[in-house]
ZAROKE-940897 format. One line per field, with one value per residue (C-alpha): residue number from 0; x, y, z. Coordinates in steps of 0.05 Angstrom, whole numbers, plus 5000, padded with zeros to 4 digits. Each point is the difference from the previous one (the first is absolute). Layout:
pos <- c(NUM,...) $
u <- c(X,...) $
v <- c(Y,...) $
w <- c(Z,...) $
// end
This chain:
pos <- c(0,1,2,3,4,5,6,7,8,9,10,11,12,13,14,15,16,17,18,19,20,21,22,23,24,25,26,27,28,29,30,31,32,33,34,35,36,37,38,39,40,41,42,43,44,45,46,47,48,49,50,51,52,53,54,55,56,57,58,59,60,61,62,63,64,65,66,67,68,69,70,71,72,73,74,75,76,77,78,79,80,81,82,83,84,85,86,87,88,89,90,91,92,93,94,95,96,97,98,99,100,101,102,103,104,105,106,107,108,109,110,111,112,113,114,115,116,117,118,119,120,121,122,123,124,125,126,127,128,129,130,131,132,133,134,135,136,137,138,139,140,141,142,143,144,145,146,147,148,149,150,151,152,153,154,155,156,157,158,159,160,161,162,163,164,165,166,167,168,169,170,171,172,173,174,175,176,177,178,179,180,181,182,183,184,185,186,187,188,189,190,191,192,193,194,195,196,197,198,199,200,201,202,203,204,205,206,207,208,209,210,211,212,213,214) $
u <- c(4009,5058,4986,5069,4960,4998,5041,4955,5041,4972,4936,4995,5021,4943,4951,5018,4992,4933,4980,5028,4956,4939,5011,5015,4934,4966,5028,4989,4933,4970,4925,5011,5045,4945,4954,5049,5002,4923,5003,4988,4920,4990,4999,5004,5072,4993,4935,5040,5065,4993,4971,5060,5054,5061,5042,5058,4972,5038,4960,5003,5070,5021,4961,5020,5068,4981,4966,5060,5053,4950,4984,5073,5019,4942,5020,5068,4976,4949,5051,5050,4942,4961,5049,5074,5039,5045,5046,4981,5032,4987,5009,4953,4947,5005,4987,4938,4977,5012,4960,4945,4990,5014,4944,4948,5018,5002,4929,4971,5031,4980,4927,4999,5024,4943,4952,5021,4998,4929,4975,4981,5049,4949,4981,5072,5026,4949,5012,5076,4990,4961,5051,5059,4967,4988,5074,5028,4960,5029,5064,4981,4979,5069,5037,4982,5000,5070,5020,4971,5032,5069,5006,4947,4972,5040,4972,4970,4967,4927,5011,5023,4940,4952,5031,4990,4932,4991,5024,4962,4935,5016,5009,4941,4956,5027,4981,4932,4992,5018,4951,4946,5011,4998,4959,4950,5057,5040,4938,4989,5075,5013,5043,5049,5001,5018,5054,5027,5003,5040,5049,5007,4990,5016,5051,5050,5004,5000,5060,5033,4989,5032,5066,5008,4993,5047,5051) $
v <- c(9336,4951,4944,4985,4943,4937,4946,4948,4945,5021,5011,4932,4973,5035,4984,4928,5008,5021,4946,4953,5030,4997,4933,4982,5031,4959,4939,5002,5036,4978,5006,5070,5022,4982,5041,5060,5009,5016,5051,5056,5005,4937,5002,4925,5002,5055,4967,4927,5019,5062,4954,4960,5054,5000,5053,4964,4971,4952,5014,5079,4998,4972,5046,5059,4984,4999,5069,5030,4980,5014,5066,5020,4976,5037,5063,4999,4993,5053,5049,4996,5010,5058,5038,4985,4943,4964,4948,4934,4988,4937,5040,5053,4949,4962,5065,5009,4929,5013,5068,4969,4944,5048,5049,4941,4961,5070,5023,4927,5001,5068,4989,4936,5047,5049,4938,4978,5073,5005,4930,4986,4941,4957,5059,5021,4926,4990,5067,4984,4932,5032,5053,4948,4957,5055,5019,4931,4997,5064,4967,4937,5047,5038,4933,4998,5070,5006,4946,5042,5064,4968,4948,5021,5072,5067,5032,5065,5055,4981,4925,5014,5043,4940,4953,5046,5010,4923,4990,5065,4969,4933,5029,5043,4943,4966,5067,5001,4928,5018,5061,4957,4948,5051,5053,5009,5011,5041,5051,5005,5018,5039,5050,4949,4961,5060,5015,4933,4999,5068,4980,4928,4987,5063,5035,4947,4996,5077,4999,4948,5030,5068,4960,4967,5068,5036,4935) $
w <- c(7837,5008,5059,5034,5044,4996,5027,4973,5032,5069,4980,4971,5068,5034,4948,5009,5074,4992,4954,5055,5051,4958,4986,5072,5019,4947,5018,5074,5001,4932,5012,5039,4941,4951,5040,5009,4923,5002,5053,4953,4988,5049,5073,5008,5019,5049,5037,5003,5023,5043,5057,4996,5003,5043,5023,4959,4936,4955,4940,5012,5021,4929,4961,5042,4985,4925,5007,5034,4953,4937,5027,5009,4928,4971,5043,4978,4926,5011,5034,4944,4950,5024,5049,4981,4966,5053,5001,5033,5062,5047,5065,4980,4974,5071,5031,4959,5017,5073,4995,4959,5055,5060,4975,4996,5063,5038,4975,5020,5063,5021,4979,5039,5057,4993,4993,5068,5028,4978,5010,4925,4986,4966,4950,4985,4996,4947,4965,4998,4974,4938,4994,5003,4949,4946,5013,4989,4937,4977,5014,4957,4942,5006,4984,4926,4996,5019,4956,4938,5024,5002,4945,4951,5003,5001,5064,4986,5047,4967,5017,5071,5013,4968,5046,5063,4977,4998,5074,5026,4968,5034,5067,4991,4988,5066,5037,4970,5019,5069,5003,4974,5051,5058,4968,5056,5049,4959,4989,5070,5014,4932,5031,5033,4933,4962,5052,4994,4921,5010,5055,4982,4931,4958,5048,4999,4921,4996,5045,4967,4929,5031,5021,4934,4961,5044,5002) $
// end
Protein backbone atom coordinates (compact mmCIF):
# COMPACT_ATOMS: atom_id res chain seq x y z
CA UNK A 1 0.00 0.00 0.00
CA UNK A 2 1.45 3.35 -1.02
CA UNK A 3 1.69 5.97 1.71
CA UNK A 4 1.15 9.55 0.56
CA UNK A 5 2.32 10.93 3.86
CA UNK A 6 4.80 12.55 4.96
CA UNK A 7 6.13 16.06 5.01
CA UNK A 8 9.32 15.19 6.85
CA UNK A 9 10.26 18.85 7.19
CA UNK A 10 7.36 19.56 9.52
CA UNK A 11 7.83 16.37 11.50
CA UNK A 12 11.53 17.18 11.85
CA UNK A 13 10.55 20.52 13.41
CA UNK A 14 8.18 18.81 15.85
CA UNK A 15 10.81 16.23 16.80
CA UNK A 16 13.40 18.94 17.39
CA UNK A 17 10.79 20.80 19.48
CA UNK A 18 10.27 17.64 21.55
CA UNK A 19 14.03 17.28 22.04
CA UNK A 20 14.23 20.91 23.18
CA UNK A 21 11.44 20.34 25.71
CA UNK A 22 13.10 17.21 27.11
CA UNK A 23 16.50 18.94 27.21
CA UNK A 24 14.98 21.87 29.10
CA UNK A 25 13.34 19.53 31.61
CA UNK A 26 16.68 17.77 32.15
CA UNK A 27 18.59 21.06 32.47
CA UNK A 28 16.12 22.82 34.77
CA UNK A 29 15.16 19.77 36.87
CA UNK A 30 18.22 17.52 36.64
CA UNK A 31 17.66 15.38 39.75
CA UNK A 32 13.94 15.02 39.15
CA UNK A 33 14.54 14.05 35.52
CA UNK A 34 16.98 11.35 36.61
CA UNK A 35 14.40 9.93 39.03
CA UNK A 36 11.66 10.22 36.40
CA UNK A 37 13.54 7.91 34.03
CA UNK A 38 13.22 5.13 36.63
CA UNK A 39 9.47 5.56 37.19
CA UNK A 40 8.73 2.18 35.55
CA UNK A 41 9.28 -0.46 38.19
CA UNK A 42 10.45 2.01 40.83
CA UNK A 43 8.06 4.05 42.99
CA UNK A 44 10.81 6.35 44.28
CA UNK A 45 9.86 9.16 41.89
CA UNK A 46 6.18 8.97 42.81
CA UNK A 47 6.83 8.92 46.56
CA UNK A 48 9.29 11.83 46.51
CA UNK A 49 7.62 14.27 44.14
CA UNK A 50 3.97 13.57 44.87
CA UNK A 51 4.32 15.58 48.08
CA UNK A 52 5.60 18.65 46.22
CA UNK A 53 3.16 18.62 43.30
CA UNK A 54 1.56 21.88 42.19
CA UNK A 55 -1.49 22.62 40.08
CA UNK A 56 0.87 24.01 37.41
CA UNK A 57 4.25 22.32 37.54
CA UNK A 58 7.13 23.36 35.27
CA UNK A 59 8.59 19.88 34.90
CA UNK A 60 5.24 18.24 34.11
CA UNK A 61 4.33 21.07 31.73
CA UNK A 62 7.46 20.56 29.62
CA UNK A 63 6.90 16.81 29.43
CA UNK A 64 3.18 17.27 28.78
CA UNK A 65 3.92 19.46 25.74
CA UNK A 66 6.30 16.79 24.46
CA UNK A 67 3.58 14.18 25.05
CA UNK A 68 0.99 16.17 23.10
CA UNK A 69 3.18 16.71 20.02
CA UNK A 70 4.58 13.17 20.19
CA UNK A 71 1.10 11.63 20.46
CA UNK A 72 -0.20 13.80 17.61
CA UNK A 73 2.73 12.81 15.39
CA UNK A 74 2.29 9.12 16.13
CA UNK A 75 -1.49 9.40 15.62
CA UNK A 76 -0.92 10.93 12.17
CA UNK A 77 1.47 8.14 11.20
CA UNK A 78 -0.76 5.42 12.68
CA UNK A 79 -3.89 6.71 10.92
CA UNK A 80 -2.07 6.87 7.60
CA UNK A 81 -0.71 3.34 8.06
CA UNK A 82 -3.63 1.46 9.58
CA UNK A 83 -6.75 3.23 8.30
CA UNK A 84 -6.11 5.32 5.19
CA UNK A 85 -3.07 7.09 3.67
CA UNK A 86 -3.36 10.86 4.09
CA UNK A 87 -1.39 13.83 2.90
CA UNK A 88 0.16 15.88 5.69
CA UNK A 89 -1.51 19.25 6.29
CA UNK A 90 -0.27 21.52 9.05
CA UNK A 91 -3.75 22.80 9.92
CA UNK A 92 -5.09 19.27 10.33
CA UNK A 93 -2.06 18.31 12.41
CA UNK A 94 -2.53 21.29 14.73
CA UNK A 95 -6.16 20.28 15.16
CA UNK A 96 -4.94 16.84 16.25
CA UNK A 97 -2.51 18.51 18.69
CA UNK A 98 -5.35 20.60 20.10
CA UNK A 99 -7.61 17.54 20.34
CA UNK A 100 -5.03 15.47 22.24
CA UNK A 101 -4.29 18.33 24.66
CA UNK A 102 -8.00 19.10 25.17
CA UNK A 103 -8.87 15.45 25.83
CA UNK A 104 -6.20 15.03 28.52
CA UNK A 105 -6.80 18.41 30.19
CA UNK A 106 -10.59 18.05 30.20
CA UNK A 107 -10.31 14.60 31.82
CA UNK A 108 -7.98 15.95 34.50
CA UNK A 109 -10.19 18.96 35.24
CA UNK A 110 -13.33 16.81 35.34
CA UNK A 111 -11.67 14.36 37.73
CA UNK A 112 -10.60 17.25 39.97
CA UNK A 113 -14.18 18.52 39.94
CA UNK A 114 -15.46 15.10 41.01
CA UNK A 115 -12.82 15.00 43.74
CA UNK A 116 -14.03 18.34 45.09
CA UNK A 117 -17.67 17.27 45.01
CA UNK A 118 -16.99 14.06 46.95
CA UNK A 119 -14.27 15.62 49.13
CA UNK A 120 -11.57 13.16 48.09
CA UNK A 121 -9.11 15.75 46.78
CA UNK A 122 -6.04 14.21 48.41
CA UNK A 123 -6.65 10.76 46.92
CA UNK A 124 -7.48 12.05 43.44
CA UNK A 125 -4.50 14.45 43.45
CA UNK A 126 -2.21 11.52 44.24
CA UNK A 127 -3.84 9.34 41.58
CA UNK A 128 -3.67 12.09 38.93
CA UNK A 129 0.01 12.70 39.69
CA UNK A 130 0.75 9.02 39.19
CA UNK A 131 -1.32 8.81 36.00
CA UNK A 132 0.22 12.00 34.57
CA UNK A 133 3.72 10.71 35.33
CA UNK A 134 3.11 7.53 33.32
CA UNK A 135 1.48 9.48 30.49
CA UNK A 136 4.50 11.79 30.34
CA UNK A 137 6.78 8.75 30.31
CA UNK A 138 4.77 7.47 27.33
CA UNK A 139 5.47 10.78 25.60
CA UNK A 140 9.16 10.40 26.41
CA UNK A 141 9.16 6.92 24.82
CA UNK A 142 7.24 8.17 21.77
CA UNK A 143 9.99 10.60 20.76
CA UNK A 144 12.56 7.97 19.64
CA UNK A 145 9.76 5.79 18.26
CA UNK A 146 8.56 8.64 16.03
CA UNK A 147 12.13 9.26 14.87
CA UNK A 148 12.43 5.61 13.83
CA UNK A 149 9.04 5.57 12.08
CA UNK A 150 9.77 8.74 10.12
CA UNK A 151 13.44 8.38 9.22
CA UNK A 152 14.37 4.70 9.53
CA UNK A 153 11.55 2.15 9.57
CA UNK A 154 8.74 1.80 7.07
CA UNK A 155 5.60 1.94 9.25
CA UNK A 156 3.41 -1.14 9.07
CA UNK A 157 0.31 -2.28 10.90
CA UNK A 158 2.38 -4.73 12.92
CA UNK A 159 4.79 -2.03 14.10
CA UNK A 160 1.93 0.34 14.95
CA UNK A 161 0.17 -2.34 17.01
CA UNK A 162 3.42 -3.19 18.83
CA UNK A 163 3.93 0.48 19.73
CA UNK A 164 0.32 0.76 20.92
CA UNK A 165 0.82 -2.37 23.04
CA UNK A 166 3.95 -0.85 24.63
CA UNK A 167 2.13 2.40 25.43
CA UNK A 168 -0.83 0.46 26.84
CA UNK A 169 1.52 -1.62 28.99
CA UNK A 170 3.21 1.50 30.42
CA UNK A 171 -0.12 3.00 31.44
CA UNK A 172 -1.44 -0.31 32.80
CA UNK A 173 1.63 -0.40 35.03
CA UNK A 174 0.62 3.07 36.23
CA UNK A 175 -2.94 1.89 36.89
CA UNK A 176 -1.66 -1.17 38.76
CA UNK A 177 0.61 1.06 40.87
CA UNK A 178 -2.36 3.22 41.83
CA UNK A 179 -4.43 0.11 42.59
CA UNK A 180 -1.66 -1.24 44.83
CA UNK A 181 -1.34 2.07 46.72
CA UNK A 182 -5.10 2.30 47.37
CA UNK A 183 -5.94 -1.39 47.35
CA UNK A 184 -7.95 -1.37 50.57
CA UNK A 185 -9.94 1.73 49.59
CA UNK A 186 -10.70 0.36 46.11
CA UNK A 187 -11.82 -3.05 47.40
CA UNK A 188 -14.19 -1.38 49.86
CA UNK A 189 -15.66 0.71 47.01
CA UNK A 190 -15.26 -1.73 44.12
CA UNK A 191 -18.51 -0.77 42.38
CA UNK A 192 -17.55 2.92 42.22
CA UNK A 193 -14.06 2.02 41.04
CA UNK A 194 -15.44 -0.05 38.13
CA UNK A 195 -17.90 2.74 37.32
CA UNK A 196 -15.02 5.21 37.29
CA UNK A 197 -12.95 3.04 34.95
CA UNK A 198 -15.80 2.67 32.48
CA UNK A 199 -16.92 6.31 32.56
CA UNK A 200 -13.65 8.25 32.76
CA UNK A 201 -10.87 5.93 31.65
CA UNK A 202 -12.27 3.64 28.97
CA UNK A 203 -15.30 5.61 27.70
CA UNK A 204 -13.50 8.72 26.34
CA UNK A 205 -11.04 6.61 24.33
CA UNK A 206 -13.81 4.49 22.83
CA UNK A 207 -15.60 7.68 21.76
CA UNK A 208 -12.35 9.06 20.32
CA UNK A 209 -11.74 5.80 18.42
CA UNK A 210 -15.27 5.93 16.97
CA UNK A 211 -14.76 9.52 15.85
CA UNK A 212 -11.44 8.69 14.18
CA UNK A 213 -12.94 5.71 12.31
CA UNK A 214 -15.90 7.77 11.08
CA UNK A 215 -13.60 10.63 10.07
